[in-house]
NUKEFI-961452 format. One record per residue (C-alpha): residue in one letter; x, y, z. Coordinates in steps of 0.1 Angstrom, whole numbers, padded with zeros to 4 digits, always signed. Layout:
# residues N
aXYZ/...
# end
This chain:
# residues 903
m-0631-0419-0042/v-0649-0391-0023/e-0625-0394+0006/q-0595-0393-0016/e-0609-0362-0034/g-0614-0346+0000/l-0578-0353+0011/k-0565-0338-0021/v-0586-0306-0015/k-0571-0304+0020/e-0536-0308+0007/i-0543-0281-0019/d-0557-0257+0007/y-0526-0263+0030/a-0502-0257+0001/l-0521-0225-0009/q-0519-0212+0027/r-0481-0218+0026/s-0478-0198-0006/e-0496-0167+0007/s-0462-0151+0013/l-0456-0147-0024/g-0459-0112-0037/g-0487-0099-0059/k-0464-0094-0089/e-0456-0131-0088/t-0492-0143-0086/s-0508-0118-0109/f-0511-0143-0137/l-0529-0170-0116/i-0565-0179-0124/p-0590-0162-0100/e-0601-0188-0074/d-0635-0176-0065/s-0659-0204-0071/q-0634-0222-0093/p-0636-0260-0097/l-0608-0283-0085/p-0588-0284-0118/e-0582-0246-0117/k-0571-0249-0081/r-0547-0276-0091/f-0533-0254-0118/n-0528-0225-0094/l-0512-0249-0069/f-0488-0260-0096/l-0478-0224-0104/r-0474-0215-0068/r-0453-0246-0061/r-0431-0237-0091/l-0427-0201-0078/m-0418-0214-0043/f-0393-0238-0058/q-0378-0210-0078/r-0376-0189-0046/s-0359-0216-0025/e-0337-0231-0052/q-0329-0199-0071/s-0297-0201-0091/k-0267-0183-0079/d-0265-0167-0113/s-0300-0153-0112/v-0302-0116-0122/f-0340-0115-0122/f-0369-0107-0098/r-0386-0136-0082/d-0409-0139-0112/g-0379-0149-0133/i-0389-0124-0160/r-0379-0088-0149/q-0342-0082-0150/i-0324-0066-0120/d-0308-0035-0132/f-0296-0020-0099/v-0294-0030-0063/l-0295-0009-0031/s-0286-0023+0003/y-0292-0010+0038/v-0292-0020+0075/e-0318-0008+0100/d-0301+0018+0122/v-0312+0017+0159/k-0295+0050+0167/k-0312+0083+0172/d-0311+0091+0134/g-0325+0057+0125/e-0360+0071+0120/l-0348+0099+0098/k-0329+0074+0076/a-0360+0052+0073/e-0381+0082+0064/r-0355+0092+0037/r-0355+0057+0023/q-0393+0055+0022/t-0395+0089+0004/f-0367+0080-0020/e-0382+0047-0029/q-0417+0062-0034/n-0402+0088-0058/l-0384+0060-0076/r-0417+0043-0082/k-0432+0075-0094/t-0405+0077-0121/g-0417+0043-0134/l-0390+0021-0118/e-0401-0012-0103/l-0388-0023-0069/e-0386-0056-0051/i-0373-0057-0015/e-0355-0087+0000/d-0362-0090+0037/k-0332-0092+0060/m-0342-0127+0071/n-0334-0138+0035/s-0298-0124+0036/e-0268-0143+0047/d-0260-0121+0077/g-0296-0117+0088/k-0292-0079+0089/t-0291-0065+0054/y-0321-0055+0033/f-0317-0055-0005/v-0338-0033-0028/k-0338-0047-0063/i-0346-0022-0091/h-0360-0030-0126/a-0364-0004-0154/p-0394-0014-0175/w-0395-0007-0212/e-0413+0027-0210/v-0387+0040-0186/l-0358+0028-0208/v-0372+0043-0240/t-0379+0076-0223/y-0345+0081-0208/a-0327+0066-0238/e-0341+0095-0258/v-0332+0120-0230/l-0296+0108-0229/g-0293+0106-0267/i-0283+0070-0268/k-0276+0056-0302/m-0292+0022-0311/p-0290+0000-0343/i-0314+0007-0372/k-0298-0015-0399/l-0269-0039-0405/s-0239-0020-0417/d-0227-0027-0453/i-0192-0014-0445/p-0169-0044-0441/r-0147-0047-0411/p-0109-0041-0417/k-0092-0072-0430/y-0060-0086-0417/s-0030-0077-0437/p-0006-0105-0448/l+0018-0095-0421/s-0009-0098-0394/y-0012-0136-0401/m+0022-0139-0386/l+0007-0126-0353/g-0019-0153-0352/p-0010-0165-0316/v-0018-0130-0302/k-0052-0128-0319/l-0084-0135-0301/p-0112-0156-0317/l-0135-0134-0339/g-0165-0142-0318/v-0147-0127-0288/k-0131-0098-0306/y-0163-0088-0324/p-0192-0101-0302/k-0218-0083-0322/p-0222-0073-0359/e-0217-0038-0371/y-0249-0016-0374/f-0259+0018-0387/t-0272+0036-0356/a-0293+0066-0348/q-0303+0084-0316/f-0332+0066-0301/s-0367+0081-0303/r-0397+0065-0286/h-0419+0079-0314/r-0399+0060-0340/q-0396+0027-0323/e-0405+0009-0355/l-0373+0023-0371/f-0350+0004-0347/l-0341-0033-0348/i-0361-0044-0317/e-0363-0082-0317/d-0367-0085-0280/e-0375-0057-0256/a-0358-0075-0228/t-0324-0076-0246/f-0326-0046-0269/f-0308-0023-0244/p-0276-0039-0232/s-0271-0043-0195/s-0245-0015-0194/t-0270+0010-0210/r-0297-0002-0186/n-0276+0004-0154/r-0265+0038-0168/i-0301+0049-0173/v-0311+0037-0138/y-0281+0054-0122/y-0291+0086-0140/i-0325+0084-0123/l-0311+0075-0089/s-0286+0104-0090/r-0315+0129-0096/c-0343+0114-0075/p-0352+0136-0044/f-0357+0123-0009/g-0369+0153+0009/e-0361+0189+0019/e-0340+0199+0049/e-0332+0234+0061/g-0349+0249+0030/k-0326+0229+0006/k-0338+0202-0017/k-0320+0169-0010/i-0315+0147-0041/g-0293+0119-0053/i-0283+0084-0042/e-0247+0097-0035/r-0260+0118-0006/l-0278+0089+0008/l-0247+0068+0006/n-0226+0094+0022/t-0250+0096+0052/n-0251+0057+0054/t-0289+0058+0047/y-0280+0031+0021/l-0249+0010+0025/s-0243+0005-0012/a-0257+0010-0047/y-0244-0011-0076/p-0254-0029-0108/l-0251-0067-0109/h-0225-0087-0127/d-0239-0110-0153/g-0230-0141-0133/q-0202-0160-0117/y-0168-0154-0134/w-0155-0189-0132/r-0182-0207-0152/p-0208-0199-0179/s-0244-0191-0172/k-0268-0221-0169/t-0294-0202-0188/s-0294-0192-0225/r-0281-0157-0216/i-0244-0151-0224/n-0224-0145-0193/e-0201-0117-0205/r-0183-0117-0172/y-0172-0153-0177/v-0161-0145-0213/l-0141-0116-0201/c-0125-0136-0173/k-0116-0164-0197/n-0102-0143-0226/w-0090-0111-0208/a-0084-0115-0171/r-0060-0144-0173/f-0023-0139-0167/s-0014-0167-0191/y-0030-0145-0218/f-0005-0116-0213/y+0006-0119-0250/k-0030-0117-0263/e-0048-0087-0276/q-0077-0073-0256/p-0114-0078-0264/f-0121-0041-0265/d-0157-0043-0279/l-0166-0068-0252/i-0151-0045-0225/r-0171-0016-0239/n-0203-0036-0240/y-0199-0047-0204/y-0183-0018-0186/g-0192+0012-0209/e-0172+0034-0231/k-0153+0053-0204/i-0136+0022-0190/g-0132+0007-0225/i-0113+0037-0238/y-0089+0036-0209/f-0080+0000-0217/v-0077+0009-0254/f-0053+0037-0244/l-0033+0015-0221/g-0030-0012-0247/y-0019+0012-0274/y+0006+0029-0251/t+0020-0006-0243/e+0023-0014-0279/m+0042+0018-0286/l+0065+0012-0257/l+0077-0020-0274/f+0095+0001-0300/a+0111+0024-0274/a+0121-0005-0253/l+0139-0023-0282/v+0158+0009-0290/g+0166+0016-0254/l+0178-0020-0249/a+0200-0017-0280/c+0216+0015-0265/f+0222-0003-0232/i+0238-0033-0250/y+0260-0009-0269/g+0271+0006-0235/l+0277-0029-0221/l+0298-0040-0251/s+0319-0008-0251/m+0323-0006-0213/e+0358-0022-0213/s+0371-0002-0242/n+0359+0032-0228/q+0390+0055-0226/t+0377+0074-0196/s+0372+0043-0175/i+0406+0029-0187/e+0424+0061-0175/i+0405+0061-0142/c+0413+0024-0135/d+0449+0027-0146/p+0472+0027-0114/n+0496+0049-0133/i+0470+0075-0141/g+0440+0073-0118/g+0460+0057-0091/q+0484+0087-0090/m+0457+0113-0089/i+0450+0124-0053/m+0414+0138-0051/c+0403+0165-0026/p+0381+0154+0004/l+0344+0151-0004/c+0334+0165+0030/d+0350+0187+0057/e+0373+0174+0084/v+0362+0137+0087/c+0367+0129+0050/d+0402+0120+0038/y+0420+0124+0005/w+0413+0096-0019/r+0427+0082-0051/l+0408+0084-0083/n+0411+0047-0092/t+0389+0038-0062/t+0359+0048-0085/c+0370+0025-0112/l+0339+0002-0111/h+0317+0033-0106/s+0330+0048-0138/k+0324+0016-0158/f+0288+0015-0146/s+0284+0051-0155/h+0294+0044-0191/l+0265+0020-0194/f+0242+0050-0195/d+0265+0078-0204/n+0279+0071-0238/e+0275+0082-0274/s+0241+0064-0278/t+0226+0087-0251/v+0224+0116-0275/f+0208+0094-0302/f+0183+0079-0277/a+0173+0113-0264/i+0165+0126-0299/f+0147+0093-0308/m+0125+0095-0277/g+0116+0131-0287/i+0104+0118-0320/w+0088+0087-0305/v+0066+0107-0281/t+0053+0128-0311/l+0045+0097-0331/f+0028+0082-0300/l+0005+0112-0295/e-0003+0117-0332/f-0011+0080-0338/w-0032+0080-0306/k-0053+0108-0322/q-0059+0085-0352/r-0067+0055-0329/q-0091+0076-0309/a-0109+0088-0341/r-0112+0052-0353/l-0126+0043-0319/e-0152+0071-0320/y-0165+0057-0353/e-0165+0021-0342/w-0182+0029-0308/d-0208+0054-0322/l-0192+0084-0304/v-0188+0107-0334/d-0216+0130-0325/f-0213+0124-0288/e-0214+0157-0269/e-0201+0161-0234/e-0233+0180-0225/q-0251+0147-0225/q-0232+0136-0195/q-0201+0155-0184/l-0217+0189-0186/q-0248+0180-0167/l-0251+0197-0133/r-0238+0177-0104/p-0266+0168-0079/e-0245+0182-0051/f-0243+0215-0069/e-0280+0216-0074/a-0287+0208-0038/m-0264+0236-0025/c-0278+0263-0048/k-0305+0286-0035/h-0304+0310-0065/k-0314+0305-0101/k-0302+0321-0133/m-0314+0321-0169/n-0294+0299-0192/p-0288+0320-0224/v-0287+0288-0245/t-0316+0268-0232/q-0336+0299-0220/e-0344+0280-0189/m-0338+0288-0152/e-0309+0268-0138/p-0293+0266-0103/h-0267+0293-0099/m-0241+0300-0072/p-0228+0336-0070/l-0191+0341-0071/c-0191+0358-0037/h-0202+0325-0022/r-0174+0306-0039/i-0145+0329-0031/p-0140+0317+0005/w-0137+0281-0007/y-0114+0291-0036/f-0092+0309-0010/v-0092+0277+0012/s-0084+0256-0018/g-0056+0278-0030/t-0041+0280+0005/t-0042+0243+0009/v-0026+0236-0025/t+0001+0262-0017/f+0007+0246+0017/g+0008+0212+0002/m+0034+0222-0024/a+0055+0239+0003/l+0053+0207+0023/l+0064+0187-0007/l+0094+0210-0014/s+0103+0209+0023/s+0103+0171+0022/m+0127+0173-0008/v+0149+0197+0011/s+0149+0173+0040/i+0161+0145+0017/i+0189+0168+0005/v+0199+0176+0041/y+0199+0138+0048/r+0222+0133+0018/l+0245+0160+0029/s+0247+0150+0066/v+0248+0112+0061/f+0275+0113+0035/a+0302+0123+0060/i+0290+0095+0083/f+0293+0069+0055/a+0327+0083+0045/s+0342+0082+0080/f+0327+0048+0088/m+0341+0032+0057/e+0375+0047+0063/s+0376+0035+0099/e+0362+0000+0093/a+0389-0023+0080/t+0363-0050+0070/l+0348-0026+0045/q+0380-0018+0027/s+0374-0048+0003/v+0340-0035-0008/k+0349+0002-0012/r+0359-0004-0048/f+0323-0009-0058/f+0303+0004-0028/t+0315+0039-0023/p+0302+0065+0002/q+0286+0083-0028/l+0268+0051-0039/a+0257+0043-0003/t+0243+0078+0001/a+0225+0077-0032/l+0209+0043-0026/s+0198+0051+0010/a+0184+0085+0000/s+0166+0071-0030/c+0149+0044-0009/l+0140+0069+0018/n+0127+0093-0009/c+0106+0065-0024/l+0091+0057+0010/v+0083+0094+0017/i+0067+0097-0017/l+0043+0068-0011/i+0033+0082+0023/l+0027+0117+0011/n+0007+0104-0019/f-0018+0088+0005/f-0025+0120+0023/y-0026+0142-0008/e-0052+0120-0024/k-0075+0126+0005/i-0067+0163+0007/s-0072+0169-0031/a-0106+0151-0031/w-0117+0171+0000/i-0108+0206-0013/t-0122+0198-0048/k-0155+0189-0031/m-0155+0221-0011/e-0152+0242-0043/i-0186+0229-0053/p-0179+0224-0090/r-0209+0230-0112/t-0206+0200-0136/h-0189+0166-0136/q-0164+0179-0161/e-0154+0208-0138/y-0151+0185-0109/e-0128+0160-0128/s-0107+0188-0143/s-0102+0205-0109/l-0093+0172-0092/t-0070+0161-0120/l-0051+0194-0119/k-0045+0192-0082/m-0036+0155-0081/f-0013+0158-0111/l+0004+0189-0096/f+0010+0171-0063/q+0022+0139-0078/f+0044+0157-0103/v+0063+0176-0076/n+0063+0145-0053/y+0077+0121-0078/y+0099+0142-0099/s+0114+0168-0076/s+0142+0146-0064/c+0151+0137-0100/f+0151+0173-0110/y+0174+0180-0081/v+0199+0153-0091/a+0197+0162-0128/f+0199+0200-0127/f+0212+0212-0093/k+0234+0186-0077/g+0271+0194-0083/k+0263+0226-0102/f+0268+0252-0075/v+0294+0235-0051/g+0322+0261-0055/y+0357+0248-0052/p+0381+0236-0024/g+0385+0264+0001/r+0354+0282-0010/y+0326+0256-0010/t+0290+0266-0008/y+0270+0255+0022/m+0233+0249+0028/f+0221+0268+0059/n+0258+0275+0065/l+0260+0239+0080/w+0262+0213+0052/r+0285+0214+0023/s+0269+0211-0011/e+0271+0177-0028/e+0296+0171-0056/c+0293+0148-0086/g+0318+0120-0089/p+0345+0121-0116/p+0322+0103-0141/g+0295+0129-0135/c+0260+0128-0118/l+0242+0108-0145/i+0247+0074-0127/e+0232+0089-0096/l+0202+0102-0116/t+0199+0067-0131/t+0199+0052-0096/q+0173+0077-0083/l+0151+0071-0113/t+0154+0033-0112/i+0145+0030-0075/i+0116+0054-0076/m+0101+0041-0108/i+0105+0004-0101/g+0096+0008-0064/k+0064+0026-0074/q+0055+0000-0099/i+0061-0030-0076/f+0042-0013-0048/g+0014-0003-0071/n+0009-0038-0085/i+0011-0055-0051/h-0013-0030-0037/e-0038-0033-0066/a-0037-0071-0066/c-0036-0077-0028/q-0058-0050-0014/p-0092-0062-0029/l-0082-0098-0023/i-0075-0092+0014/f-0105-0070+0019/n-0129-0095+0002/w-0114-0123+0023/w-0118-0104+0055/r-0154-0095+0047/r-0162-0132+0039/r-0145-0142+0071/r-0164-0116+0092/t-0197-0129+0078/r-0185-0165+0083/t-0192-0175+0048/h-0177-0176+0013/s-0189-0155-0016/e-0190-0185-0039/k-0215-0202-0016/l-0238-0172-0010/y-0274-0176-0018/s-0280-0148-0043/r-0262-0129-0070/w-0267-0096-0053/e-0252-0108-0020/q-0222-0121-0039/d-0216-0087-0055/h-0223-0069-0023/d-0193-0086-0007/l-0170-0074-0034/q-0149-0042-0033/v-0163-0009-0046/y-0146+0004-0077/g-0158+0040-0071/h-0161+0070-0092/r-0124+0078-0090/g-0112+0043-0097/l-0104+0051-0133/f-0089+0085-0123/y-0062+0068-0103/e-0055+0044-0132/y-0049+0073-0156/l-0028+0091-0130/e-0006+0061-0126/t-0001+0057-0163/v+0006+0094-0169/m+0032+0095-0141/q+0049+0064-0156/f+0048+0083-0190/g+0067+0110-0172/f+0094+0086-0161/v+0097+0072-0196/t+0100+0106-0213/l+0113+0133-0189/f+0145+0116-0178/v+0149+0088-0203/a+0183+0101-0215/s+0197+0089-0182/f+0180+0055-0182/p+0174+0039-0216/l+0159+0008-0199/a+0130+0029-0185/p+0107+0020-0215/l+0115-0017-0210/f+0106-0017-0174/a+0074+0003-0182/l+0066-0023-0209/m+0069-0052-0186/n+0049-0034-0159/n+0021-0026-0183/i+0019-0061-0197/m+0014-0074-0162/g-0007-0043-0152/i-0033-0048-0179/r-0040-0083-0167/v-0040-0072-0130/d-0065-0045-0138/a-0087-0069-0158/w-0085-0095-0131/k-0095-0072-0102/l-0122-0055-0122/t-0138-0088-0133/t-0134-0108-0101/q-0127-0086-0071/y-0148-0055-0077/r-0185-0047-0080/r-0195-0039-0115/p-0190-0001-0121/v-0218+0020-0134/a-0214+0024-0172/a-0204+0059-0185/k-0197+0074-0219/a-0166+0092-0230/h-0152+0099-0264/s-0116+0106-0254/i-0092+0104-0224/g-0101+0139-0216/v-0078+0164-0199/w-0051+0137-0196/q-0044+0141-0233/d-0035+0178-0227/i-0012+0167-0198/l+0005+0142-0221/y+0011+0169-0247/g+0026+0192-0220/m+0049+0165-0207/a+0060+0156-0243/i+0071+0192-0249/l+0088+0194-0215/s+0106+0161-0221/v+0125+0176-0251/a+0139+0203-0228/t+0147+0180-0198/n+0165+0155-0220/a+0185+0182-0238/f+0196+0196-0204/i+0204+0161-0190/v+0227+0154-0220/s+0243+0188-0217/f+0246+0194-0180/t+0242+0160-0163/s+0259+0137-0188/d+0297+0140-0195/i+0292+0137-0233/i+0296+0174-0242/p+0328+0180-0222/r+0343+0149-0239/l+0333+0162-0273/v+0348+0196-0266/y+0380+0179-0256/f+0379+0156-0286/y+0376+0184-0311/a+0394+0213-0295/y+0419+0202-0268/s+0431+0167-0277/k+0467+0165-0289/n+0467+0127-0296/s+0455+0120-0331/t+0454+0082-0326/e+0435+0082-0293/p+0417+0116-0292/l+0402+0110-0257/s+0436+0101-0242/g+0443+0126-0213/y+0407+0137-0209/i+0405+0128-0172/n+0436+0148-0164/n+0423+0177-0185/s+0389+0177-0167/l+0403+0178-0132/s+0417+0211-0118/v+0445+0214-0092/f+0442+0228-0057/l+0470+0237-0033/i+0464+0219+0000/a+0479+0248+0019/d+0450+0270+0008/f+0424+0249+0027/p+0407+0268+0056/n+0414+0253+0090/h+0378+0242+0096/t+0377+0221+0063/v+0412+0205+0062/p+0412+0167+0070/m+0423+0159+0106/e+0451+0136+0095/k+0481+0154+0080/k+0494+0141+0046/d+0525+0146+0026/f+0505+0157-0005/v+0510+0192-0018/t+0481+0194-0042/c+0448+0176-0048/r+0424+0174-0077/y+0388+0183-0081/r+0362+0183-0109/d+0360+0217-0126/y+0377+0239-0152/r+0397+0264-0132/y+0431+0279-0133/p+0459+0263-0111/p+0472+0280-0080/d+0503+0293-0097/h+0483+0312-0124/k+0475+0349-0121/g+0438+0340-0123/k+0441+0316-0094/y+0411+0293-0091/g+0391+0313-0116/h+0372+0297-0145/n+0395+0291-0174/m+0387+0294-0211/q+0378+0257-0215/f+0350+0262-0190/w+0334+0288-0212/h+0340+0267-0243/v+0322+0238-0226/l+0294+0260-0214/a+0289+0274-0249/a+0289+0239-0264/k+0263+0228-0239/m+0240+0257-0247/t+0245+0252-0284/f+0236+0215-0281/i+0204+0224-0262/i+0193+0249-0289/v+0202+0226-0318/m+0186+0195-0302/e+0154+0213-0293/h+0151+0228-0328/i+0157+0195-0345/v+0132+0176-0323/f+0105+0203-0325/l+0110+0206-0363/f+0103+0168-0365/k+0074+0172-0342/f+0057+0199-0362/l+0064+0181-0395/l+0049+0148-0382/a+0019+0166-0367/w+0013+0182-0401/m+0018+0150-0421/i-0003+0127-0399/p-0040+0136-0401/d-0060+0135-0369/v-0087+0114-0386/p-0075+0087-0410/k-0089+0089-0445/d-0107+0056-0444/v-0124+0065-0411/a-0135+0099-0425/e-0151+0081-0455/k-0169+0056-0433/i-0183+0084-0411/k-0196+0101-0442/r-0211+0068-0455/e-0228+0061-0422/k-0243+0096-0419/l-0256+0094-0455/m-0271+0060-0449/t-0287+0070-0416/v-0303+0101-0431/k-0316+0079-0460/i-0330+0053-0437/i-0348+0079-0415/h-0360+0097-0446/d-0375+0065-0461/f-0390+0056-0428/e-0407+0089-0424/l-0419+0088-0460/n-0434+0054-0457/k-0450+0064-0424/l-0465+0095-0441/k-0478+0073-0470/e-0494+0049-0445/n-0511+0078-0427/l-0523+0092-0460/d-0536+0058-0471/v-0555+0055-0438/e-0569+0090-0441/y-0578+0083-0478/g-0595+0051-0468/n-0615+0068-0441/i-0625+0096-0465/m-0636+0070-0491/k-0655+0050-0465/n-0673+0082-0453/m-0681+0091-0489/s-0695+0056-0495/v-0717+0058-0465/n-0729+0092-0475/n-0737+0080-0510/k-0757+0051-0497/s-0777+0073-0474/l-0783+0098-0502/k-0795+0069-0525/a-0818+0057-0497/k-0833+0092-0493/t-0837+0095-0531/s-0855+0061-0533/v-0878+0072-0505/
# end
């Protein structure tokens, strides 16, 4: 028995020696072993073995320190640098981590030997309760104080028909509604704190930790204070800084904790759920309000697109059904009408005369988009965009109430000074509001950077316009090549009826323009971010506003300049045969075809819009997938088999601070395609709808599975993007009115219908002949006449001019001025009608719905009452305690007095 007891003691001692590597935090709850008998040593051995087992068999889903209690709120990673600045980086890290500990954060470092690649250190950060309550009060975070007695909105009878698109209530509303108040550490008893570990959601915890990280100093260099994790990341002192995902996305957590990442992946990030509504509350709880409100906006925009898409599709179907009965196309295709009209050459020397009926199919396609429904759809979209923006205000107000953003002020986050600004400032200035000294940068120090920024933006805009001019030159120069090639090649004669030189030029130029746009976008994104950073904006809001303005300006010109050219300039200043206008005295200006330029604008818009959407979706889906695959391949492992949760997330792509910015920019640019030129392409809302339905799931999938978890941030609106949308909505009324008037052929047809037609049974009969002027071939200059001589005496061209035998030879006739007056009248009338509806709708639709306003008042009343009752009860308790102490003291004094009296 004694020998067996001795062997057991030896085994225990050996096991205790093996467990010496465990940290002090993990063993702090062990029984002190000094002079302890064998049972206590056995108990300590059991605990140590359990800790060793947890360390070696830790779950892939673990988001805790080694003790299994403290939650990991943030992770930093770094690799030891052996270069000359390695010591400086190590010193910065040491100072930074020491200062983090001084703020109250707890750190745990994973040695590189425990990492998969054997090189990377991981610093795990935990925010204890005292840190959380302190900074929750600083940031003004609202927390629940009582269950709300305001019922959730009930489904209307009609909504039961939409049962298949609804999510389960537990997913749609993961938590009950509460009355909330700004957190105060001195009123902790007021709040519904059931468990300190789960009281603050993980998104709030990582937001608080990032707030500390972004303001924590790591030393002084050259007299300037160096602060913030972003600077350390920029200098590669740390490789990355990120909060952890809840767990693996393809299966629920093994513990009792709810894996919100898995719930999101199952109910939101699946392409088979494209028809389902989105779990907005769950998105907000997991990613924060800023990302949540983006998906609410995208979902609402997609829902509204459904109505525009249905009306646009109806207009397209109307054009399709009336295509064969269109009088203009009938006359163009008629061999006795269009076949007898000899048209003037479309380019100098190499282009030949051609017959009008060769554009028969082209004119039919043009009628699909250039018909009577075009005017109706242009007016409808002007009203639709007003309804969209006004109802979005209401949706946003409802969201502010539901997400406790009613009293949210930008000063809490967006108007805080940027750490980069604070680090660059050597001067201080008194803030008249707070009466505190704040970092200040004099204007004279900023002027050089403003000058550089303005010069760069001007140069970028000039480069964009020059690229557009290059595309125009390409169109002018290549048209003659296509025309002569198609004339000389006998094999192409059979396809000329539908593939004309004009169409070939438009298609090739549009594709080239789309490619140039995508290339220029890449460079302008980098340039915009660089010059905005060099301006040293004071606050986050100033930074985002400056970057948004530059990027939107670049993208607006880049994407829409070619569409503006085709819509408003092409074919408007060409002159007439014998006196054509030339660009740089070399290339003759482009003409519109007999059916007008609308079909070319449609072609341009379709290629750029759809090309951008296809490229964007492929890029968004494939880029993170390929990069993650390459990173796993480089480390010779697979993220699903990695040892730890933080290593799995480390191998994912970085979403970045500007990730959401690019999503908004893409949506706003699509909004421009849908509204600015929609009169030329009624199917634009349909293509945008299909893209967004897929895009929502692509964004959800990549955010949930391919990217690290972004740091949560608050926002109560879509910010400056709302002002941009309002500006584009107003501009769209003017652009669509001008497209109908000057690009479409609808106004000239209406003028002919009411003023010049002599056929009462078929009013548009003879319109084609009326819209084409006559030119005497003998009047052609020698350098423009076709090389091959023809027997024709005259040719026709698109314009309203006097014939060669008139005293006002080749001058504009009276019909030209009638048409011009009708076009201007239509623009004025349409704009006034649409703007009248816009103002009426804006006046009739309140920004905050009545029921939401009542709920806000109710919650404010109840919050004030609850806080008042709490303070009153607290005061009573304090008074009772003081009264009890007074009575106790009086009793003691009375006893002592009696004792003295008896003595």
